[in-house]
C-alpha positions in Angstrom: 7.6 -2.3 2.3 8.7 1.3 2.9 12.2 -0.2 3.1 11.8 -1.5 -0.8 11.9 1.7 -3.4 10.6 -0.9 -6.1 7.7 -1.4 -3.9 7.3 2.2 -2.8 7.4 3.2 -6.7 4.8 0.6 -7.7 2.2 1.9 -4.9 2.8 5.4 -6.1 2.4 4.8 -9.7 -0.7 2.6 -8.9 -2.5 5.2 -6.6 -1.8 7.8 -9.4 -3.5 5.4 -12.1 -7.1 6.7 -11.4 -7.0 10.2 -9.7 -10.9 9.7 -9.1 -10.4 6.2 -7.0 -9.6 6.7 -3.2 -6.2 5.1 -3.0 -4.5 4.7 0.1 -0.8 3.5 0.3 -0.1 1.7 3.9 3.4 1.0 4.6 4.1 -2.4 6.7 7.9 -1.6 7.5 10.3 1.1 7.0 10.3 4.6 8.1 6.9 6.2 7.0 8.0 9.9 7.8 11.2 9.6 6.0 9.5 7.6 2.8 6.8 10.7 2.9 9.1 13.4 2.9 11.3 11.7 0.1 8.2 11.1 -2.0 6.1 14.0 -1.0 3.2 11.4 -0.9 0.7 10.7 2.1 0.9 7.5 3.3 -0.2 5.4 6.1 1.8 2.8 8.4 0.2 -0.6 9.5 1.5 -0.4 13.0 1.0 -3.8 14.8 -0.2 -5.3 11.4 -3.6 -4.7 12.4 -4.5 -4.1 8.5 -2.5 -7.0 7.2 -4.1 -9.2 9.6 -7.7 -7.9 9.0 -7.3 -8.5 5.3 -5.4 -11.5 5.4 -2.5 -10.0 3.7 0.5 -12.7 3.9 3.0 -10.9 1.3 3.7 -7.5 0.1 3.1 -5.9 -2.1 -0.6 -6.3 -2.2 -3.6 -4.6 -3.7 -7.0 -4.9 -1.9 -9.8 -3.5 -4.0 -13.7 -3.6 -4.3 -14.8 -6.5 -6.2 -18.7 -6.0 -6.3 -20.1 -6.0 -2.6 -16.8 -8.0 -1.7 -12.9 -7.0 -1.2 -10.4 -8.8 -3.5 -6.8 -9.1 -2.0 -4.1 -9.9 -4.8 -0.4 -10.1 -4.3 1.4 -8.4 -7.1 5.0 -7.9 -8.4 6.1 -4.5 -8.6 
C-alpha cells in the first residue's frame, strides 16, 4: 500500500535484505511515481489488481517467494 509509510519502508528493507535475490516491490494503491521519487527505489504498480488476483493476495503487505517448484504467498506485518 503506497499510502502507508510503514508498508513502503517494510518493502524497501525486505528488498535490500539479500542484494543477489531479485525482489520487486509492487504497490497496490497510492501514487507510485510520487513514492518512487521520494524513496528513490524502483517500484511497480498493480493496475487493475491483476497480480494480486493471479497470486491470490487478499491483504497487504504480502510476500510472494519461491518455495521449491511452487510459490508461497505470505501475509506479513510491517
